C-alpha positions in Angstrom: 104.7 102.1 136.4 103.5 103.9 139.4 101.9 107.3 139.2 102.3 110.1 141.8 99.5 110.6 144.2 97.1 113.5 143.4 96.6 116.1 146.1 93.1 117.2 146.8 93.1 121.0 146.8 90.0 123.1 147.7 90.0 124.8 144.3 90.4 121.5 142.5 87.3 119.9 144.2 85.2 122.9 143.2 86.1 122.4 139.5 84.9 118.8 139.6 81.6 119.7 141.2 80.6 121.9 138.2 80.4 119.1 135.6 77.1 117.4 135.0 76.6 113.7 134.0 75.2 113.2 130.6 73.2 110.1 131.4 71.0 111.8 134.1 67.5 113.3 133.4 67.3 116.9 134.5 63.6 116.5 135.4 63.2 113.2 137.3 66.9 112.5 138.0 66.7 109.1 136.4 70.2 107.7 136.1 71.9 104.5 134.9 71.0 101.2 136.5 73.6 98.4 136.9 73.2 94.7 136.5 74.8 91.6 135.0 75.2 90.2 131.5 74.0 86.6 131.6 75.0 84.9 128.3 74.4 81.3 127.4 77.8 80.4 128.7 76.7 81.8 132.1 79.9 84.0 132.4 78.6 86.9 134.5 80.0 90.3 133.7 78.8 93.7 134.9 76.8 95.9 132.6 75.1 99.3 132.7 71.4 100.1 131.7 71.4 103.7 130.4 68.1 105.6 130.4 67.0 107.0 127.0 68.2 110.6 127.4 67.4 113.1 124.7 68.8 116.6 124.6 65.8 118.9 123.9 65.2 122.6 123.9 62.7 123.4 126.6 61.2 126.6 127.9 62.2 127.3 131.5 60.8 130.5 133.0 59.9 131.8 129.5 63.4 131.3 128.1 64.6 128.4 125.9 67.2 126.2 127.5 68.9 122.9 126.4 68.1 120.1 128.9 68.9 116.4 129.1 65.4 114.8 129.5 64.4 111.1 129.5 61.8 109.9 127.1 59.5 109.0 130.0 59.3 112.7 131.0 58.8 113.7 127.3 55.9 111.3 126.9 54.3 112.4 130.2 54.4 116.0 129.2 56.6 117.2 132.1 58.6 119.3 129.6 57.2 122.2 127.5 59.1 122.4 124.3 
């Protein structure tokens, strides 16, 4: 089954730019790393190492705001809760 080709419209591209990725830290921009699974059978498959992202309520410019923050930034005190 063949699907029709999607046309890239200027309004359509602006919609896709507004979404944020959930596995990215808002403070340090840490994002997933990629590597290989290496089981005992030595069959190599791709895998993804996600950072430990927590959704916390932090104060930004005096107002509380929900942010995606990695635990490294939480431990280092880069976020005021």
